[in-house]
N, C-alpha and C positions, 0 to 999 in steps of 0.2 A: 144554730143547734137551738130549739126552744127551750124553755125551763123544764118544761113536763119531758122532756128527751133525756135529760141528766139521770147517768145510771151510776149504779158503783157497786163493787160485790159486796154482798151480803157476809157480815160477819162472822154467821153460821156456819151456811151453807155454800157460801162462794158465787151463789149465780148472783147473775146481774139485775140489779132491780133498781126501779124507780127510787131519785134521791127525793127523802123526805127532809125538807129543810125545818130545823129546831128540834129538839128531843123526840116527838112523835111518838105513838103508843107501841109498845113492846109488850111482849109477855114478861111476866113477873119473875122465873126462872130460866125459861129457856132463851137461849143467846142467837138474837135474830135483829138484824138492821130494820127498822121501821119501814123501810119502804117493801121490805119482804115478809114482814108482818100483816102488812097493808093486803099485799096481795092474797096472802093465805085468808085473812078475814073475807074478801072479796070473792074467792074461791067458795070457802066456807058458806057465805052469805046463800052462793047460786044453788050450792048442795041441800040448802034448807029451805028454799023457794021454786024449785023445778025438778020436779019428778025424774026427770031424764038423768038427773045426778045425784037423788038420794039416796038410790042404793049404793054409791060409791064413797060411803062415809069413811070406812077405816081405811079403807084405799088411799086414801088422800092425808088422812090424820098421822097413821103410823110411821110412813116415811118423813112426813115434815117433823115429826116429833125428835124422830132417830137421826136426822142431819141438822138438831139446832139444840144439841144436847146442853149447853150452858156450862156453867164453871160447875167444878166437882162438889157438888155439897146432896144432901139425901134427898131432898126432891128430884133434883134434875137426874142423879143417878137411878132413883126408883122408875121416874117416866121413860127414860130411855129403857130399864129393863122390860118394863112392862109392855111398849110398843113393838121391841124386839120379839118379846113373847107374841105377841097379838100377830104380827109377822108370820112368825114361825107355824103358829096354830092354822094359820089360814093358807097360807103358800106350799108349805112343805107337808101337812098334815091334813090339807083340803075341808076345813072345818068352816061353817058356815060363819059370816058374822055373828049372827045372834049368839052362836054356841061359844065361839073366841071371846064376845063381851063376858059371857059368865063365867068362863073360867079365868079372864084376868081381874072380873072382881073378886073372885073369891081369894086370887092370889095377892089382891091388892090390901084385902083385909086382914090377912093371917100376919 
């Protein structure tokens, strides 16, 4: 097995992700293994650099945030709540990303 083939379960979502030796970058309050956070970063970079993926922004961000809630505290609880509301607005109520973003921005500011 190559060094690059090592995987471990993400502490947040349980997906098998590449092992990152050392502390590695992670999110401030979402609970994710460095390998999972790195994969999310790569997918985010692709989303912003390739028009084929740019329209899929919230479809990637919302599920990731909900699957990596972190430890119970104000920021992590608010993050999960906002991303669940966004998913509900788009999937259950059929709102566009733009309209859903306006709604969640308003909710987050209250």
